[in-house]
C-alpha positions in Angstrom: 8.3 14.8 -7.1 9.4 11.1 -5.8 7.8 7.7 -6.4 5.8 8.5 -2.8 5.4 11.8 -2.2 5.3 15.1 -3.6 8.9 16.3 -2.5 12.0 15.5 -4.3 13.9 14.4 -1.1 15.2 10.9 -1.2 15.5 10.3 2.5 11.7 10.7 2.6 11.2 8.2 -0.1 13.5 5.8 2.0 11.6 6.4 4.8 8.5 5.0 3.1 9.9 2.6 1.3 11.5 1.3 4.5 7.8 1.0 5.7 6.6 -0.5 3.0 9.2 -3.2 3.2 8.4 -4.3 6.8 4.7 -4.2 6.0 5.2 -6.3 3.0 7.5 -8.7 5.3 4.2 -8.8 8.0 1.9 -9.3 5.4 3.7 -12.7 3.8 4.3 -14.2 7.4 0.6 -13.8 7.9 -0.2 -16.3 5.4 -3.6 -15.2 4.4 -5.7 -17.6 2.6 -6.5 -16.7 -1.3 -4.6 -13.2 -1.1 -3.0 -12.8 -4.0 -1.3 -9.4 -3.0 -1.7 -6.1 -1.8 -1.8 -2.3 -3.5 -0.8 0.7 -2.0 -3.7 3.5 -3.0 -4.4 6.8 -1.2 -2.0 9.7 -1.5 1.1 7.6 -1.4 -0.2 5.3 -3.8 -0.5 8.4 -6.0 2.5 9.7 -5.3 1.4 12.4 -2.9 2.0 11.5 0.5 2.6 13.4 3.3 6.1 13.4 5.2 7.3 15.8 8.2 9.9 16.4 9.6 10.4 17.6 13.4 13.5 19.0 14.6 14.6 17.1 17.9 17.5 19.2 19.5 20.0 21.2 17.2 21.6 17.9 15.6 18.7 15.8 15.2 16.0 16.0 12.8 13.6 13.1 12.8 11.0 12.4 9.6 7.8 10.9 10.2 5.0 9.8 7.8 2.3 12.2 8.1 -0.7 10.2 7.4 -2.0 6.7 6.9 -1.2 4.3 4.4 -4.2 2.9 2.6 -4.0 -0.7 1.0 -6.2 -2.5 -0.9 -6.5 -6.3 -0.9 -6.2 -8.5 -4.2 -8.1 -12.0 -3.3 -7.6 -14.4 -5.8 -10.1 -15.7 -7.6 -12.3 -17.7 -5.7 -15.2 -19.3 -7.4 -16.0 -18.9 -11.1 -19.4 -17.9 -12.8 -20.9 -20.6 -14.0 -22.4 -19.8 -17.7 -25.8 -20.0 -17.9 -27.2 -21.8 -21.2 -30.1 -20.2 -22.4 -32.7 -23.0 -21.3 -31.4 -22.9 -17.6 -31.8 -19.3 -17.9 -35.7 -19.6 -18.6 -36.3 -21.4 -15.3 
């Protein structure tokens, strides 16, 4: 079993890794305010992602991701909850 897929196929793992590296560069370039990071979720995040191989002629085989990539956004903590004193909680 691979890191991202249920297959033990280094070429497929490399395909997913390459896609993630490109997405990571694009997210970084966006410079989203208060973004702590992103986490890969879904099938690929669980190591169950799908890939498919498509034959293109006799000598050429293409590998593609067979479903989408799910990401979770991790925001920086924007505000801290103020602790209420017992007195202010009664008001």
